[in-house]
N, C-alpha and C positions, 0 to 999 in steps of 0.2 A: 504493499499499498504507498502511495506515495504523500511525503510528510506535507503540509499545506504551507506556502510561501512565506506565511509570518512566521510559524515556526521556526521556518528554518533561518529566517531573517534574525529570530530572537536570539536563536542559540549561538549564532555567527557574532554578537552581540556580545554575549554572555562567554564568549572565549576570547574575543577581543581584550574585553575588561579586564579576565582575569592575565591574560597577557600579559597586559599593561602595570598589572598592579602587581607581578612578579618579576622583582629585581634579575637581569639576565644575569648569567653567569662570569660574565668579564667585569660588572659590577659588585658582585659577591667577591668576587677576586681581589677587585682593588679595596673593597672595605674590610675585607679581613686582613691585606695587607698592611693597611693603615694603623696608625695608633689611634682611637674615636676616643674623644674626650666631650662629655658633656660639663659646662660650667655650673650646672644648678638643677637639684631636685631637693625635693623637702619631704623626701622619704623617712628620715629619721624621725618624724613627725608620728608615724607609724607605729615605728620601733619602742617610740618613749612611751607613748598613750593608746596604742592599741596591740602591746605586748606580741606584735606579731614579727617571727624568726623570717627573715628574708634572706637567711643566707641559705631558706630551703624556699621551691616554688608555694608562691601564697595565690589567693582566688582573688583576691583585691589588690588595688595599688597597679603603678605602672611600673614599678622597679623591686626586681629581687634578683639574685644573684644566677639563680640558673637562667632567667630572662634577659640578665646583660650578657652574656655569654654568647645565647642565641643570635641576639643583634648585634653583637660583633662589638658592645663597647668595654674599651680596657681600662677607664678611669672616670669616676663619677666624683664631682664635689657633690659633699653631701650638706646642705645649709644648716648648720644652728639658728633656725632662723627665732627669733624673739619679738614674740606678738607683742602692739603698742601698751596691753594692760602691766607688761609685766615691768618694771623701772627701779633704779638703786638697786640693793643686795639681792631685791628678788631678779633684778635682770640679769645678774652673775650668778645666780643659784643656777637659771632658767640653761643659760650657757655651758652649766659643768653639768647638769642632768643629760642636757643632750650631746656631749662629748662622750660621757659616759656611754651612751647609747651607742656611738661609731665605735666604741672600744667592743661592746656585746657582738655588732656583728660583727667585728673582725674576729672574735676568739671562737663564734659559732661557726665561721666559714672553715675551721679546721685548715687553715693554710692556703685555702682559695683566694683569700682577699688578704692586703698587705695596705697599712698606712704608707702614704707618700706627701713628700712636702718638699719636694724639688723634683724637675726635670729628668733628672738621671733614676731617681725611684721609681716613676713611670716606665722611662723605658726599660731598668732593667727590670721590672714587676712584666711588662709586657715579654720580653724575652723569657723569663723561665713560666711562662704560663699563668701568670697570677694576676686579677683584677686589682685594681688600684684607687684606695677609699682615700678622698684629701675632704680637707676640712674648710668650710667659709662660713665667715657670722654674717648673717642678715642682721643689721640692724644696728646702728654706732652706738645706741642706747644703752648697748649689751657692757659697753666696758666702765659704765656708772662714772662717766667724766675722770677718768685716773688711768694717766700713760701707763703705771706698772700693772695693771690688770688687762691693757694692751699685750705689754711685752707677756706678761703669764701666761695670757694666750697664743702669741705667738711660740713661745715655747713648749706648747700642749701639741703644738704641731699645726695650728689654723694659721691657713695660707693667705688668705682674701677678709677682707671686710666691707659690706656696703656701709656707707657714711651716714645711711637711715635707711629705714626700711619705709612703710606708706603715712609713718609719722615724725613730724619733725623730733629732735632730741632738744638737750641744751646749746648745742652748739652748731648744727646744722639743719638747713630746712628742708622739706621732701617736696616732691612732686602729688605727694596725696593730701598736702595741707595748705590754707591760706599761709606765706609767708611768716616767720617770727624775729629772722637775724637780718636779713637779706643777703641770704648766702650762708657763707661759712665764718662762723665768729673768729677770734685770735686765736682759741684754744683750739677752732676746728682745722686753723692751719696747722698747729702744732700737731693735731693727730696726722695729719698728712706726713708731714715731714720725718713723723718718729716712724709712721708707716714703713715710708722710702729709706730711711735708716736700717731698719730691722730686716729687713726684706718680705713685708707683708703687701700684698697685692691691693690697691686701690682701686676700688668698686662702686664704679658712678651708677647703676641700675638706683633708681627708687628717688635717687635726689631730685632739688628742683634744677630749673636750668641756671641760675642763678648759682647757687652752691657749684653745679659742674663747671663754671666759666671759675667761678674761684679758683676749685682745684686746680684745672688746668692750668693755673696761673702759679701754682706753687708746685704740686709734682715734678720731681728730677726724674720719674722713674714712670715706665710705661703703665697706665693703666688698665681697667676691664670696665664691660658693661655686660657683667653675666647672664645677664637674663632680661635683653631689652630689645623691641624692633623698631622698625621705620617708620619717623610721626609723615613721611611724607606720603607712605600707603595708606595708614591709620593714627587719624589726629589725635592721640589721647595723650596725657601728659606723661605716662610713664614710657612711650617712647621716643627715639632721638631723632632730633632734626637733622637735616642736611650739613650746616654747618659743625654740629657735633660732630657728626662722623666725621666727617675732613679734620677737625680738631685733635680726634683721637687718633687718626692716622698718621697724623704729624707727630704723635706725642709716640706712635711705635706699638698703640695697644691695639685690643680687640673687643668686638661687640659680638657677644654669646646670642644669637636671632631666640625671642621666649618663644614658643609652643603655643600657648594659649591662645584660643580663638580670637580672643577680644582684644587681644592688641595684634593682633593678624587682618581682619576686617571690622571695618567701618559700621558698616551693618550690625553683626554680631555684637559690637561693642554698645550700640544705640540700646539694641534690644536687652542685654545682658543686663546694661545701667539699671532699666527699667525694672528688672525682676528682683535685683539684688534692692531696690529701696525699700522691699516688705521685711529685710533681713534685720532681727533687733540689732541696737547697735551697743557699743562695749560698754557705755556708761548703763545701758539696762540691762546688759549680761551681769555685770559687777552687781548691780542691786539684785537681779534676779537671785544670784548666789550666795549673796552675803559677804562679797569680795573673798572669796574662793578661787584666785586664779586659775587653781588647776583646772577645775569646771567651767569655768571660761572659757579656757584654752580649748577644752575638749568640745565643748559647742563649736567654736568659731574654727577648728579644724572641722570638725563634722561637715560645716557651712562650705568647705573648700572641697571636700573628698565627696558630698553629694552629686554627681552629675547634673549637666545642665538638661532639662527639657528642649533648650533650643534648637533646631537642626544646626550644624557643625557646619563651617565654610569649607569649599573643597582642599583639596590638600596643596593646592598650586600655590595657594595666598602663600604659604610658609616658603616655597622655593622662590617665590617673589619678591619674598623680604630677606631673604638672603641674595639673590643677584640684585637686588635695589643696595644694598649696604657693600656687596663687591665691588659695584660698578661706581659709587659715588666715593667710599672710601680708600677699595682696594680690594684685591682679593687676599691680602695678604693681613686684612684687620676685619674677617668677620667669621665667626664658627658657631656651634651648637651651645643653646643656653636654655633647655627644655620646658623647664619649672616644672618637671613632673612632679606626681604628687602632691603637688600645690596648685593646681587648677582644676576647675570644674568641666574644661569641656577642651576639646585638641581636634585639629582640622580632621577631616572625614579621610579616613585609611590609615591615622596616626593613632593606634589602640593603644602601645605602650611601649618602651623600649625596643621589641621584639621585630619593630618597624623601621629603625635606623637605616638598613641597607634601602628602603624609597628613596630616601634624601643622594644616595650616592648615585641612585640610577638617575633621580632627574636631574641631577647638576650634570651627567654625562648626557641627557639627552637634551640639555640646554647648551652644548658646546663646551662645557668646560671641561679642562684637559685633566688628565690622571690627576699631576703633579697640583695643581689647584683644589681637585678637589680633597686631595691628601693634607692640603695647608687648610681648606675648610673644616675639614673633619677632626683636626686634633695639633695639627704641625704649628699653627699658629701659636696656639697656644702653647705651646710646648715652650715657643720662644718667649714669649712673655714672661711665663716663670722661670726660664734659665737667666732673665736680663733681669728679674727680680732680686730673684733668689742667687745667684751669682752659680747657680747648681745646674 
């Protein structure tokens, strides 16, 4: 019996879709050969509060060690995210708790994962078939306005710090709030200088525009935006303007493209902002839980982990942002900063870390050379880490 023409066309379309969605042997070979680095994931929240053992395959979240191997991810920067309710000594305690969660992951990995603090560590671990774990602080209020605490974090192995999170602190303005200091205060500039001195990367994701420009005047080392995208394609304050991208290039830094749908698609951002307006505020949660910050944090994290009901943007928008930064700043100044486990929506086809090879395929399809793809996947960040740490 002859199949109807419509059925044949549908079958053909499905075959084409599956073929386009599966990386080629060439793409997989390039991806496996490269040292692939993601500069930001919030996975430690799942370890600390969800008591998840990510050394084993998990049913939720975007990252665990088995899936890291499947996705060809060699090194992950695990964020010590200090939410805005944690201030003063509570912020320091929270940072230590998350660092301890990182230690638990490495212990549970039974030798699969090692802590890395330098570019050489990442390279050596990759050569030995080991995964690399790196730590970055998200939110400068974690230092409790104390350079001694900053140095202590560095001795623990922390290798970057975002100067702010979505909240301003006592010395730097954030993109998430109205300005309080007109950028960096004098102490804020001292923080940047000290980070340069001790070998900790200055991360300008989340900062206000004025804080960014103040930082670029002070820093003597390359900076990163660990998880930001291009404002020219999605006009939200968390993304970077083209003149900022060019300044990062002049500085020798790298922008890690954020995979969050709201930072990739203006339409998604508009719809998402409308739906988020109904969520309880931080003061409301603090009142609800009588000041119990652990319970506040648990509900806040649940808000981010509950997947958005909004339809995600197409996969191509993620590649559009990588492509844009490569064209504006240069291919030496763009990388991957997924924000895995810290966002409620990823573009279509990007389910979790196992889908990273699709990026390699998409970049090859757009005409990027193997050498340039390797830079974007991790080579650019390796250069910055070596420049800042000296190793």
